[in-house]
N, C-alpha and C positions, 0 to 999 in steps of 0.2 A: 155715477150716483148710486149709492148703496142703500137708499132709503127703502126700496122695495124689500131688500133682504132683511133689513132691520125690522120692518113690519112683520115679515113672515116669522122671524125668530121670536116674536112676542106671542105667536099663536101656538099654544101647547099641543093642540091636535096635529098641526103640521109638523112640529118638532118630533112628536111621537112617530108619525109616519116616516119621517126621514131616518130616525133611529132604527126603525124596523127594516127599512130598505137597506141601510148600510150593514145591518147585522146579516141580512140574507145574502147580500152580494159578496160578503167576505167568505161565505161558505161555497160559492160557485167554483167548480173546477174550471181551469183555463188551460187550453192546450195550444201548442205551437207546432205546426207541421215541420218536418225536417227541411224541406226546401225553403220555407219562410225563415226558419231559424238560421240557415246558412246565409240567406240574403241579409238578415239583420246583422249577423256577425261581420259579413263583408262590408256592409255600410258603416258599421261602427269603426272597423279598422281604417277605412278610407277617411272617415271624419277625423279620427285621431291623427292620422298622417297629415291631413290638411291643417289641422289645428297646430301641430308642431311646426309646419312650414310657415303659417301665418303669425304665430306668437312666440315661437321658440320655447325652450324649457321653462323659462321664468314666468311667462304670461299665459300659460295654457289655461283654456276654459274647460276642456274636456279631460278631467282627471279620471283615474282608473275606475272608480266606482260609478261613474256616470252611466255606463252600459246597464248596470242593474237598475238605476233610476229610470232609464228609458224603458226597460222591460216592465217595470212597475207602472209607469205612466200609461204604457200601451195596454196593460191588463186592465187598469182602472177605467180607461176610456172605453175599452171593449165591453166590460161588464156594465158600464153605465148605459150601453145600448142593449143590454140583455144578451150579449153574445158570449159564448163560452170557448170560442176559438180565436186565435190571433188571425188577423187578416191584413193584407197589404194596405187596404184602405185605412184601417185604424192606425197602422204603423205610420203611414204617410201623414195622417192627421196629427198624430202625436209629434212627429218630427217638425211639422209646421208650427205647432204650438210652442215647441221647445226653441225653435229658431227665434220666434217672437220674444220669448222670455229672455233668451241670451242677449238679444238686441236691446231690450229694456235695461238689462243689467249693464250693458256697455254705456248707456246714457247716464246711469247713476254713478258709474265709476270714472268716466271720462270728465276731466275738469272743464 
């Protein structure tokens, strides 16, 4: 039910606060430590290999630019918490959200 969001979108003061928030968060620096970066890359490679095993070349869900999407989602999730560094916790949270999204896509595509 999106009625609460629709009501909020009608409030100009709330919209202005959201715009200000989004403008500020875009300016935040965001950093990934070397060990976390290596872990993210290793996890990405393992996920791509599993995807290839599960779906073959023709049905792959994880195309090559998905890693950039994952990094962007992790950054947005982190800054939404006011954090300026990548953490294992936010990475894991992003991965869980992404698994749910891909599962929903499967239900839309599967006849």
